[in-house]
TORTIKE-238934 format. One record per residue (C-alpha): chain; x, y, z; residue in one letter. Coordinates in pm, 1 decimal, always signed. Each point is the difference from the previous one (the first is absolute). Layout:
bagu A&x X&y Y&z Z&kegu A
...
END
This chain:
bagu A&x -4009.7&y +13125.8&z -5081.3&kegu M
bagu A&x -152.6&y -312.8&z -147.0&kegu S
bagu A&x -213.9&y -238.6&z +203.4&kegu I
bagu A&x +51.6&y -287.2&z -244.5&kegu L
bagu A&x +314.1&y -137.3&z +173.6&kegu P
bagu A&x -198.8&y -25.3&z +323.6&kegu H
bagu A&x -281.5&y -183.3&z -175.9&kegu I
bagu A&x +254.3&y -244.9&z -137.9&kegu H
bagu A&x +143.9&y -64.2&z +346.6&kegu L
bagu A&x -349.3&y -51.3&z +143.4&kegu I
bagu A&x -74.9&y -242.1&z -283.6&kegu Y
bagu A&x +316.0&y -198.8&z +76.1&kegu L
bagu A&x -87.5&y +8.7&z +369.3&kegu L
bagu A&x -345.2&y -147.4&z -63.7&kegu I
bagu A&x +142.4&y -259.6&z -238.9&kegu R
bagu A&x +255.0&y -101.4&z +264.1&kegu G
bagu A&x -273.2&y -42.3&z +259.9&kegu L
bagu A&x -216.9&y -206.9&z -233.6&kegu Q
bagu A&x +289.4&y -226.6&z -96.8&kegu R
bagu A&x +145.7&y -18.3&z +350.7&kegu G
bagu A&x +327.1&y +98.3&z -163.6&kegu D
bagu A&x +312.2&y +18.2&z +216.5&kegu A
bagu A&x +86.7&y +328.7&z -172.4&kegu Q
bagu A&x -298.2&y +168.8&z +168.0&kegu F
bagu A&x +207.6&y +140.3&z +291.6&kegu P
bagu A&x +254.9&y +136.4&z -247.8&kegu L
bagu A&x -270.8&y +179.4&z -197.3&kegu I
bagu A&x -140.3&y +142.2&z +322.8&kegu L
bagu A&x +345.6&y +121.0&z +104.8&kegu A
bagu A&x +38.6&y +191.5&z -326.5&kegu V
END
């Protein structure tokens, strides 16, 4: 079981927060 996918999601989550992106809730839901 690889942890890399989780790291990628966390990275996108942080990027969304920094940008104030509207997709942030979608990323969190996934």
